[in-house]
N, C-alpha and C positions, 0 to 999 in steps of 0.2 A: 419420080417418087415424091418430090416436094409438092408438085402440082396435084397429085392424087390425094395427098394428105390434106391439102388446102380445100379441095373439093369436098372431101368427107366432112371436114370441120364445118364448112358452110352449110352443107345439107343437114347435119345434126343440129346446128344452131337454128336453122330455119324450121326444124321439125318435120321436114319432108322425108318420106321413105318410099321405096318401091315395094309393091305387094302384088302377088299373083292372086287375084280375087276370083272366087267362083261366082259367075253371073247366073248360071243355071246348073244345079246339081243333076247327076244322073238320076232319073226318076221313072218309076213305073206306076201308072195309074190304072186301077181296076175299077170298072163300073158295073154294078149289078142292079137288078130291080129288088123290090122288097122281099121277094121270095128267094133271093140269092142266085137268080139266073143271070148269066153274063149278058150285057147289052152290046150288040154289034152295031157299029156305025155311029156311035155317040161322038159328038165333036168335043174334044178336050183342049182347052186353052190354058197354057201355063204362062203366067206373067211373072217377070222378075222386076221387083220394085225396090228402088234405092231410097233410103231415108237418111238424112232429113230431106224434106221437100217432096216426098212421094213421086219421084221421077221414074218413069217407065224405062227400064234398062233393056229389056228383051221380052218378046212375045212370040211364042210358037204355038202352032195348032197341029193336033194329030187326031186320028180317028181310031176308035177301038176296033180290034179284030174280032173274030168269032168267039174268042175266049174272053172278050170284054175288057181287054187290056191294051194299053198303048205305052210305048217307051220313048223317053226323051234323053238324048245324050248330054254329057257334061260340057259346059262352055266356061272356060277360064280366060281371064284377061289381065295383062300386066297394067298397073296403074301407079300413079304417084299420089300419095295421100299425105296428110299432115296431122300433127298432134294438136292442132288448134281446134277450137269449137267449130263444129260443122265441117271439119276437114276430112272426115272419114265417112264413107258410105256404108251403111248397114243395110244389107239386102235381105228381103223376105220374099216369099213366093205366094201368089194367089192362084187358085185353080178354079176354073169355071167349066162345067160340063152341061151341054144341052143336047137334047134328042127329041124329035117330034113325038108328041103324046106324053112326054114326061116333064115334070117341073124342073126347071133349070136349077142346078146345084152349084153353090159357090162356097169355097173355103178360103177365107182371107187370113193374112198374117201367119202363114204356115212356115214352120221350120222343118223342111223336108228331111234334114239329117236326123231329127228326133224320131222319125218313123222309119228310119233306115232306107230312105229313098222310095218307100212304098206308100202310095196314097190310095185308100179305098173309099169310094163314094157309092151310096145307095140312092137310087132315084125312085121317086114315087110318081104315079100317074098324075097328070095335070097339064097345065099350060106351059109351053116352052117359050122362052124369050131368048133372043140372041145374046151371047156373051159380049160384054163391053169392057174396056180397060178399067182397072181398079178405081174406086172412087165414084164411078158411075153405076157399076153393077149393083152395089149394095143399096143404092137409093131406089132402084126399080124393083128389087125383090123383097 
């Protein structure tokens, strides 16, 4: 008991704490053209980016079904973080969608929870470029 109390005190004084952080929330992405028609076979990239330092935490790729949608499951991870400056990761999500014959669409710094896990993207006819990790994508588009 005494050792457990000592460990708790050391952890609290050090400002460290365990946290179950959502690296990737459960997400549904719906991709349509400008007329509202679902786009089948669009490549959807979901990037999980941790700040500070814009570190890529996770990257998944999915392809839209005939209904124009793709789903990504939630990924959680236990971590040790601290109360000191730059000791906690703030995670945001970037989405990039590409399809031959359509302009590549990028949504950066998205809080997927604010939209209830549902992301809708409308693609316009144009040149498609491959999706790249955040920080590179926005420079090319």
